[in-house]
C-alpha positions in Angstrom: -157.1 106.2 -54.0 -155.0 105.8 -57.1 -156.3 107.9 -60.1 -157.5 105.9 -63.1 -156.0 106.3 -66.5 -159.0 108.2 -67.6 -158.4 110.7 -64.8 -154.7 110.9 -65.6 -155.6 111.7 -69.2 -158.0 114.3 -68.0 -155.5 116.0 -65.7 -152.9 116.0 -68.5 -155.4 117.7 -70.8 -156.1 120.4 -68.1 -152.5 121.1 -67.5 -151.6 121.1 -71.2 -154.3 123.6 -72.2 -153.7 125.8 -69.1 -149.9 125.9 -69.7 -150.5 126.8 -73.4 -152.8 129.7 -72.4 -150.4 130.9 -69.7 -147.5 130.9 -72.3 -149.6 132.9 -74.7 -150.7 135.3 -72.0 -147.1 135.9 -71.0 -146.1 136.5 -74.6 -149.0 138.9 -75.2 -148.3 140.9 -72.0 -144.6 141.1 -73.1 -145.7 142.4 -76.5 -148.2 144.9 -74.9 -145.4 146.3 -72.7 -143.3 146.8 -75.8 -146.3 148.7 -77.3 -146.2 151.0 -74.3 -142.4 151.6 -74.6 -142.7 152.3 -78.4 -145.6 154.7 -77.7 -143.5 156.6 -75.2 -140.6 156.7 -77.7 -142.9 158.0 -80.5 -144.3 160.7 -78.1 -140.7 161.8 -77.2 -139.8 161.9 -80.9 -142.8 164.1 -81.7 -141.8 166.7 -79.1 -138.2 166.6 -80.2 -139.2 167.0 -83.9 -142.2 169.4 -83.9 -141.4 173.0 -83.1 -143.8 175.3 -81.4 -147.0 176.0 -83.5 -149.5 178.8 -83.4 -151.9 176.5 -81.6 -150.8 174.0 -79.0 -151.1 170.5 -80.6 -151.2 167.8 -77.9 -149.3 164.5 -78.4 -149.4 162.6 -75.1 -148.9 159.0 -73.8 -150.6 157.8 -70.7 -150.3 154.4 -69.0 -153.7 153.4 -67.5 -152.6 150.3 -65.8 -151.7 146.7 -66.6 -153.9 146.2 -69.6 -154.5 149.7 -71.0 -152.7 152.8 -72.3 -153.7 155.7 -74.5 -152.2 158.0 -77.1 -153.7 161.5 -77.5 -152.8 163.6 -80.5 -154.6 166.6 -82.0 -158.3 166.0 -81.4 -158.1 162.2 -81.3 -157.6 159.5 -78.7 -156.3 156.0 -79.3 -157.0 153.5 -76.5 -155.0 150.3 -76.6 -156.5 147.5 -74.5 -155.1 144.0 -73.9 -157.7 141.3 -73.1 -156.7 139.2 -70.1 -158.0 136.0 -71.7 -156.8 133.8 -74.6 -158.9 133.0 -77.6 -159.0 130.3 -80.2 -159.5 131.6 -83.8 -162.9 130.4 -85.1 -162.9 127.4 -87.4 -164.4 129.3 -90.4 -161.7 132.1 -90.2 -159.4 132.4 -93.2 -156.4 131.9 -90.9 -157.5 128.3 -90.2 -157.0 127.4 -93.9 -153.2 128.0 -93.6 -150.8 125.1 -93.6 -149.1 126.9 -90.7 -152.2 126.2 -88.5 -152.9 122.8 -89.8 -149.4 121.6 -88.9 -150.0 122.7 -85.2 -153.5 123.6 -84.0 -152.0 125.3 -80.9 -150.9 128.1 -83.2 -154.5 129.1 -83.6 -154.7 130.2 -79.9 -154.0 133.9 -79.5 -153.9 136.9 -77.1 -155.7 140.0 -78.4 -154.8 143.7 -78.3 -157.6 146.0 -79.3 -157.1 149.5 -80.7 -160.0 152.0 -80.2 -160.4 155.5 -81.6 -162.4 158.2 -79.8 -162.6 161.9 -79.9 -160.5 163.7 -77.3 -163.5 165.9 -76.4 -165.7 162.9 -75.7 -163.6 162.3 -72.5 -162.7 165.9 -71.8 -166.3 167.0 -71.6 -167.6 163.6 -70.3 -170.0 163.1 -73.3 -171.0 159.6 -72.3 -173.2 159.1 -75.3 -170.4 159.6 -77.8 -169.1 156.6 -79.8 -165.7 155.3 -80.6 -164.6 152.8 -83.2 -162.5 149.6 -83.1 -159.9 150.4 -85.8 -157.8 147.2 -85.3 -157.1 144.2 -83.2 -153.8 142.4 -83.0 -153.7 138.6 -82.6 -150.5 137.2 -81.0 -149.7 133.5 -80.7 -147.2 131.7 -78.6 -144.5 131.9 -81.3 -144.8 135.7 -81.4 -146.4 135.6 -84.8 -149.3 137.9 -85.4 -152.0 139.2 -87.8 -154.2 142.2 -87.6 -157.9 142.6 -88.4 -158.3 146.3 -89.1 -159.2 149.3 -91.2 -157.2 150.3 -94.2 -153.6 151.1 -93.2 -154.0 149.1 -89.9 -154.9 145.8 -91.5 -152.5 143.0 -92.4 -153.1 140.2 -94.8 -153.7 136.9 -93.0 -151.3 134.9 -95.2 -148.4 136.8 -93.5 -149.2 135.1 -90.2 -146.6 132.3 -90.5 -143.7 134.7 -91.1 -144.7 137.9 -89.2 -142.7 138.4 -86.1 -144.1 140.9 -83.7 -140.8 142.7 -83.0 -140.0 146.3 -82.1 -140.1 147.5 -85.7 -143.4 145.8 -86.4 -145.0 147.4 -83.3 -143.7 150.8 -84.4 -145.2 150.3 -87.8 -148.6 149.3 -86.2 -148.6 152.3 -84.0 -147.7 154.7 -86.8 -150.3 153.1 -89.1 -152.9 153.5 -86.4 -152.1 157.2 -86.0 -152.1 157.8 -89.7 -155.4 156.1 -90.2 -156.9 158.1 -87.3 -155.8 161.5 -88.6 -157.3 160.6 -92.0 -160.5 159.4 -90.5 -162.3 162.7 -90.2 -165.3 163.9 -88.3 -168.3 164.2 -90.6 -171.4 166.4 -90.1 -174.4 164.2 -89.1 -177.3 164.2 -91.5 -179.5 167.3 -91.0 -182.7 165.2 -90.5 -181.1 163.5 -87.5 -180.5 166.8 -85.8 -183.4 169.1 -86.8 -185.7 168.2 -83.8 -184.4 168.6 -80.3 -186.4 168.2 -77.1 -186.2 170.7 -74.2 -184.6 167.9 -72.1 -181.9 167.4 -74.8 -181.3 171.1 -75.1 -180.9 171.4 -71.3 -178.4 168.5 -71.5 -176.5 170.3 -74.2 -176.3 173.4 -72.0 -175.1 171.4 -69.1 -172.5 169.2 -70.7 -172.6 169.4 -74.5 -174.1 165.9 -74.7 -175.0 165.8 -78.3 -174.0 162.3 -79.4 -170.9 162.5 -81.5 -168.8 160.1 -83.5 -166.7 160.4 -86.6 -169.3 158.5 -88.7 -172.4 158.9 -86.5 -175.6 158.8 -88.7 -173.7 157.5 -91.8 -173.3 154.0 -93.0 -169.8 152.9 -92.0 -169.1 150.6 -94.9 -166.2 152.1 -96.8 -163.5 150.8 -94.5 -164.0 147.1 -94.3 -161.6 144.7 -92.5 -158.8 143.4 -94.6 -159.5 140.0 -95.8 -157.0 137.4 -96.9 
């Protein structure tokens, strides 16, 4: 049975879209592996530069597999996570207004690398109720152009998308900005009223595993650090 023109067009659409997504996936994975290499280099530079201090200050890189790695420094933990799927930027996003996207809609398809900040102790003491924060996410298209939605130092203006090449220097800058933001994002005391009543069960849990729910801004409105907007 010979395929109809309608089927041929359908198959062409399937292969075209799948090929585009595979290309972006490969590009994003390549970028993510460079993130890993630069993180290792930063860790090595830290240990070469920082002399022995009164108290041991950790600065460690750990590869957690194909799509994840982490950086631990001081009392903080950054987890970098690459999503295995490819996404299209929403139509109402500022990026979609750029001539760069209007010239070629395929440029609006991106891989995403997420950057999460947790407290080191949350994992060390297995405090499963603790919270972390998404401090940035990096969007990468097939041309290796990128933009970042993020907090303060991590964010990048959207109108840089057409010209921003995600090379070694850019990745180093993203990593250093993420570390800088994290060390300036301090742990605040929760409001007194949220802590003044504790059940016997909760106290027992504290004794067993220190499971008081902790986060850098837990109990406070987290509004001061809004995502960068174009």
